[in-house]
C-alpha positions in Angstrom: -50.7 -16.7 93.3 -54.0 -15.2 94.5 -56.9 -18.1 94.5 -60.7 -17.8 94.2 -61.3 -18.1 98.0 -58.4 -15.6 98.9 -60.1 -12.9 96.1 -63.2 -13.3 97.0 -62.6 -12.8 101.2 -60.4 -10.0 100.4 -63.1 -8.3 97.9 -65.5 -8.7 100.7 -63.3 -6.9 103.2 -62.6 -4.3 101.1 -66.2 -3.5 100.6 -67.7 -1.3 103.6 -70.3 -2.7 105.5 -72.2 -0.8 108.7 -69.8 -0.1 111.1 -66.9 -0.1 109.1 -66.6 2.7 107.4 -64.3 4.5 108.9 -61.4 2.1 107.5 -62.9 1.9 104.5 -62.5 5.5 104.3 -59.1 5.8 105.1 -58.4 3.1 102.0 -60.0 5.4 100.0 -57.7 8.4 101.2 -54.8 6.2 100.5 -55.7 5.4 97.0 -56.8 9.2 96.4 -53.4 10.0 97.8 -51.2 7.6 95.7 -53.1 8.6 92.8 -52.8 12.6 93.4 -48.9 11.7 93.9 -48.2 9.7 91.0 -50.0 12.1 88.9 -48.5 15.0 90.0 -45.0 13.7 89.8 -45.7 12.6 86.1 -47.1 16.0 85.5 -44.5 18.0 87.2 -41.4 15.7 85.3 -43.1 16.3 82.1 -43.2 20.2 82.7 -39.7 20.2 83.8 -38.5 18.3 80.7 -40.3 20.9 78.7 -38.3 23.7 80.6 -35.1 22.2 80.2 -35.8 21.5 76.2 -37.3 25.0 75.9 -34.7 26.9 77.8 -31.4 24.8 76.6 -33.1 25.0 72.8 -33.4 29.3 72.8 -29.7 29.0 74.6 -28.1 26.7 72.1 -30.0 28.2 69.4 -28.1 31.1 69.3 -25.0 29.8 70.5 -24.7 26.4 68.7 -24.0 22.8 70.3 -20.2 22.5 69.6 -18.1 25.5 69.5 -14.3 25.4 67.7 -12.2 28.2 68.6 -8.3 28.8 68.4 -6.7 27.7 71.6 -5.1 31.1 71.6 -6.2 34.3 70.5 -9.1 35.2 68.4 -8.5 34.6 64.8 -9.1 31.0 63.2 -7.4 31.2 59.8 -7.7 29.0 57.0 -11.0 28.2 58.3 -12.4 27.1 54.8 -10.6 23.7 55.2 -11.9 22.8 58.6 -15.4 23.8 57.9 -15.5 21.6 54.4 -14.0 18.7 56.7 -16.8 18.9 59.3 -19.3 19.5 56.7 -18.8 16.0 55.6 -19.6 14.3 58.9 -23.1 13.0 58.8 -24.1 13.4 62.1 -23.8 17.3 62.0 -26.7 19.5 60.7 -25.0 22.8 60.4 -21.5 24.2 60.5 -21.2 28.0 60.5 -18.2 30.4 60.5 -18.4 33.3 63.1 -17.3 36.6 64.1 -18.0 37.6 67.2 -17.2 41.2 69.2 -18.2 43.5 71.5 -19.1 47.1 70.5 -21.3 49.8 70.8 -24.1 50.7 69.1 -25.7 54.0 68.4 -29.2 54.9 66.7 -30.3 58.3 65.2 -32.7 58.7 67.8 -29.9 59.3 70.3 -29.7 55.8 72.2 -26.7 53.8 72.7 -26.1 50.3 74.0 -23.3 47.8 74.2 -23.9 44.9 72.1 -22.5 41.5 71.2 -22.3 41.4 67.3 -22.0 38.0 65.6 -21.3 37.6 62.1 -22.8 35.2 60.0 -23.5 33.7 56.5 -27.0 34.9 55.8 -27.7 31.5 54.6 -26.6 30.1 58.1 -28.8 32.7 60.1 -31.8 31.7 58.4 -31.1 28.0 59.1 -31.4 28.9 62.9 -34.9 28.0 64.1 -34.7 29.8 67.2 -33.7 33.4 65.4 -36.3 32.3 62.4 -39.2 31.4 64.5 -38.7 34.4 67.0 -38.7 37.3 64.6 -41.2 40.3 65.4 -40.8 42.5 62.7 -39.1 42.1 59.3 -38.1 39.2 57.4 -34.3 37.3 57.3 -35.0 37.8 53.5 -33.7 40.9 53.6 -30.4 39.9 55.5 -28.5 39.8 51.9 -26.6 43.1 51.7 -23.6 43.8 53.5 -25.3 46.6 55.4 -27.9 44.6 56.8 -28.6 44.2 60.4 -30.7 42.0 63.0 -31.3 43.1 66.4 -33.4 41.9 69.7 -36.8 43.8 70.1 -35.6 44.8 73.6 -32.8 46.6 72.3 -34.5 47.9 69.6 -37.2 49.5 71.8 -34.4 50.6 74.4 -32.7 52.4 71.7 -35.9 53.7 69.8 -34.8 51.7 66.6 -37.8 50.1 64.1 -37.3 48.2 61.3 -35.6 50.3 58.3 -34.0 52.5 60.8 -30.0 53.0 60.8 -27.9 52.5 63.4 -24.4 52.7 63.8 -21.5 50.1 64.8 -18.7 52.0 66.9 -15.4 49.6 67.7 -13.9 52.0 70.4 -10.4 50.2 70.6 -8.5 50.7 67.6 -6.7 47.7 66.2 -3.2 47.7 65.5 -0.1 49.6 66.9 -0.9 53.1 65.9 -2.4 54.8 69.1 -3.6 57.6 67.1 -6.4 55.6 65.1 -9.8 56.7 65.6 -12.6 54.3 66.4 -13.6 52.2 63.6 -17.7 53.2 63.0 -20.4 51.8 60.4 -23.6 52.1 59.8 -25.8 49.4 59.2 -29.5 49.1 58.1 -32.1 47.0 60.7 -34.1 44.7 58.7 -35.7 42.1 61.2 -35.8 42.4 64.9 -36.4 38.9 67.3 -37.6 38.4 70.5 -36.6 34.8 71.9 -38.3 35.5 75.3 -34.8 35.9 77.0 -33.7 39.2 77.9 -30.3 38.6 78.5 -30.2 37.8 74.4 -32.5 40.0 73.2 -31.0 43.0 75.0 -27.8 42.7 73.3 -27.4 40.5 70.6 -26.4 41.7 66.8 -26.1 39.7 63.7 -24.7 41.4 60.2 -23.5 39.5 57.7 -20.2 37.4 58.0 -18.2 39.4 55.5 -18.9 42.7 56.5 -17.7 41.5 60.1 -14.5 40.3 58.8 -14.1 43.7 57.1 -15.5 45.7 60.2 -12.7 43.9 62.9 -10.1 43.9 60.5 -9.9 40.0 60.2 -9.7 39.4 56.6 -10.8 35.9 55.9 -10.2 34.9 59.1 -13.2 34.3 61.6 -13.5 33.9 65.2 -14.8 30.5 65.8 -16.9 27.8 64.1 -20.2 26.9 65.8 -22.0 23.6 64.8 -25.4 22.4 65.2 -26.1 18.3 65.7 -29.2 16.5 65.4 -29.3 15.6 69.1 -28.1 17.9 71.2 -28.2 15.4 74.2 -25.9 13.2 72.6 -23.2 16.2 71.9 -20.6 14.4 73.8 -20.6 11.8 71.3 -20.1 14.0 68.5 -17.1 16.0 70.2 -14.8 12.8 69.2 -15.8 12.9 65.7 -15.1 16.5 65.4 -12.0 16.3 67.3 -11.1 13.5 64.7 -12.0 15.7 61.8 -9.7 18.6 63.2 -6.5 16.8 63.2 -3.4 18.3 65.5 -4.8 21.8 64.9 -3.9 24.0 67.9 -8.1 24.5 68.5 -10.5 24.2 71.4 -13.3 22.3 71.1 -16.4 23.4 73.6 -19.8 21.9 73.9 -23.0 23.8 75.0 -23.0 21.9 78.4 -19.6 23.4 79.0 -20.5 26.7 77.8 -23.6 27.0 79.9 -22.6 24.6 82.7 -23.9 26.8 85.2 -27.4 26.9 84.1 -27.6 23.2 82.9 -26.2 22.3 86.1 -29.3 24.4 87.9 -31.9 22.9 85.8 -30.7 19.4 86.1 -30.4 20.0 90.0 -34.0 21.7 90.5 -35.1 18.3 88.4 -33.8 16.1 90.6 -34.8 18.1 93.8 -38.3 18.3 92.3 -38.5 14.4 91.7 -37.4 13.6 95.2 -39.9 16.3 97.4 -42.9 15.1 95.0 -41.8 11.5 96.0 -42.6 12.0 99.4 -46.4 12.4 98.3 -46.4 8.6 97.6 -44.5 7.8 100.5 -46.8 9.7 102.8 -49.8 7.5 100.8 -48.0 4.7 101.4 -47.7 5.0 104.7 -51.7 5.4 104.6 -52.2 2.3 103.2 -50.2 0.6 106.5 -52.3 2.8 108.7 -55.7 1.5 107.2 -54.2 -1.9 106.4 -53.4 -2.1 110.1 -56.7 -0.9 111.1 -58.1 -3.9 109.1 -56.2 -6.5 110.5 -57.2 -5.2 114.1 -60.9 -5.0 113.0 -61.2 -8.2 111.4 -59.1 -10.3 114.1 -62.1 -12.3 114.8 -62.9 -13.1 111.3 -59.1 -14.3 110.7 -59.3 -16.7 113.9 -62.7 -18.1 112.5 -60.9 -18.8 108.9 -57.8 -20.2 110.4 -59.7 -22.8 112.4 -61.7 -23.6 109.3 -58.7 -24.6 107.7 -57.4 -21.4 105.9 -53.6 -21.4 106.2 -50.9 -18.9 107.4 -50.2 -18.3 103.6 -53.5 -17.9 103.0 -54.3 -15.0 105.3 -51.2 -13.4 104.1 -52.2 -13.5 100.6 -55.8 -12.1 101.5 -54.5 -9.0 103.3 -51.5 -8.6 100.6 -54.4 -8.5 97.9 -56.5 -5.9 100.2 -53.5 -3.4 100.4 -52.2 -4.3 96.8 -55.6 -3.4 95.3 -55.4 -0.1 96.9 -51.9 0.6 96.2 -51.9 -0.6 92.9 -55.3 1.0 91.8 -54.4 4.5 93.0 -51.0 4.2 91.1 -52.7 3.2 87.8 -55.4 5.7 88.2 -52.6 8.4 88.8 -50.7 6.9 85.7 -53.9 7.6 83.6 -54.5 10.9 85.0 -51.2 12.3 84.8 -50.9 11.2 81.2 -54.3 12.6 80.3 -53.2 15.7 81.9 -50.0 16.1 79.7 -51.4 14.9 76.3 -54.1 17.5 77.0 -51.6 20.4 78.5 -52.0 22.9 75.7 -55.9 22.9 76.1 -55.6 23.5 80.0 -53.4 25.9 79.8 -55.2 28.0 77.4 -58.3 27.4 79.6 -56.6 28.4 82.7 -55.3 31.5 81.0 -58.6 32.4 79.7 -60.5 32.3 83.4 -57.5 34.4 84.8 -57.6 36.7 82.3 -53.7 37.3 82.4 -50.9 35.7 82.2 -48.9 33.7 85.0 -45.5 35.3 84.2 -44.6 38.9 83.5 -43.1 39.8 79.9 -39.8 38.9 80.7 -40.1 35.1 81.3 -43.1 35.3 78.8 -41.6 31.8 77.0 -42.6 30.2 80.2 -46.1 30.3 79.5 -45.8 28.7 76.5 -43.6 25.4 77.8 -44.7 22.3 76.3 -45.3 19.4 78.7 -42.2 16.8 77.3 -43.4 13.1 78.3 -40.4 11.0 78.9 -41.4 7.2 79.0 -38.3 6.1 80.9 -39.2 8.4 83.5 -42.9 7.7 83.6 -42.3 4.0 83.6 -39.6 4.5 86.6 -42.8 6.5 88.4 -45.2 3.7 87.7 -42.8 1.1 88.9 -41.8 3.4 92.1 -45.2 3.6 92.7 -46.4 -0.1 92.5 -43.1 -0.9 94.6 -44.2 1.2 97.7 -47.4 0.1 97.8 -46.9 -3.7 97.7 -44.0 -3.1 100.4 -46.6 -1.2 102.9 -48.6 -4.3 102.5 -46.0 -6.6 103.7 -45.8 -5.6 107.7 -49.7 -5.9 108.3 -50.3 -8.9 106.4 -47.7 -10.6 108.2 -49.4 -9.3 111.3 -52.4 -10.7 110.2 -50.9 -14.2 109.1 -49.4 -14.6 112.8 -52.6 -14.2 114.8 -53.3 -17.0 117.3 -56.9 -18.2 116.2 -57.0 -19.3 120.3 -56.2 -16.2 121.6 -58.5 -14.2 119.0 -61.3 -16.0 119.9 -60.9 -15.7 123.2 -60.3 -12.1 123.2 -62.8 -11.1 120.5 
């Protein structure tokens, strides 16, 4: 597309000579602006992806990707057959019957708090990586007896409870039609404490064995719901249809994690999209700088353009010369920003550790400590999108100044030059 003559002239125009350094400085600023814009966009989108992945992983790691519940009431009888059919599906990694309920928990130290108790089989709890990787005290190997209990560390601190202490679970509302029945009370031993980094979970979640929860809530062999984990949570919508087919005509309701956490998920998506639009403005401003620098270059080289035209250069050749000048700045800046952004993302852990060491204090409070540990997740499709957008804006910015250069009348330029 570009001949040797056009490349030589464009290279000569890009090299600053005495008296032309101002135009060259503006071009350098344009290149740096596009490089920083592209790099910033790649880095921020990777961090936002890490934030979304980590946040969603912590939320659904406790609650499951899919929940199967009775259409009415809180009892799911005859769940054994349903669990067996669901476990036969290849796309599911875990199918766990759950008993869930709210109650009052009290400690021997006099602490009391409302809590959400979840009854789960010991093997299913050990398979929940969110809990297993978040243990601060104790071990899940001790979560096997009927009086074992795992609780959030923040709740334990608030109540003055440590591993090995006993707490009492109180069900204030009596079950059945006997209004004279006293509230249910049962003692459990704390075997482990977890801290997933989210106060709304660490402050109110308890786990007890499934059989103990069924007995405590008076459900017999029934459960409250069946929680399902899938291999790829982002493809949960497709798995829902297979689960629905396995359920058949049973009056059950299926809800995925996007439905149960719709507000938080929508907020993360909107924030990510708005951040993308805002940072795109950096690249757009740098593209306007290319227009400015190229326009000044055309004005400065008006006499040279007229001489080239009189020597036989066509308008197309002049157009391509200045397209090459502007494109070199824009595309070069985009590629530099691409390399810089990927380098930062690939070394994100080392850079974060160095910054924290220099500051001496974490960026965030303990309540949001998990944000400090965010990974930088690079999405190849997003990187390609940013790269294409940077190249496209850079090339579009060169069209008008190059067209103006090609339209210069040699006679007028030489007369007024």
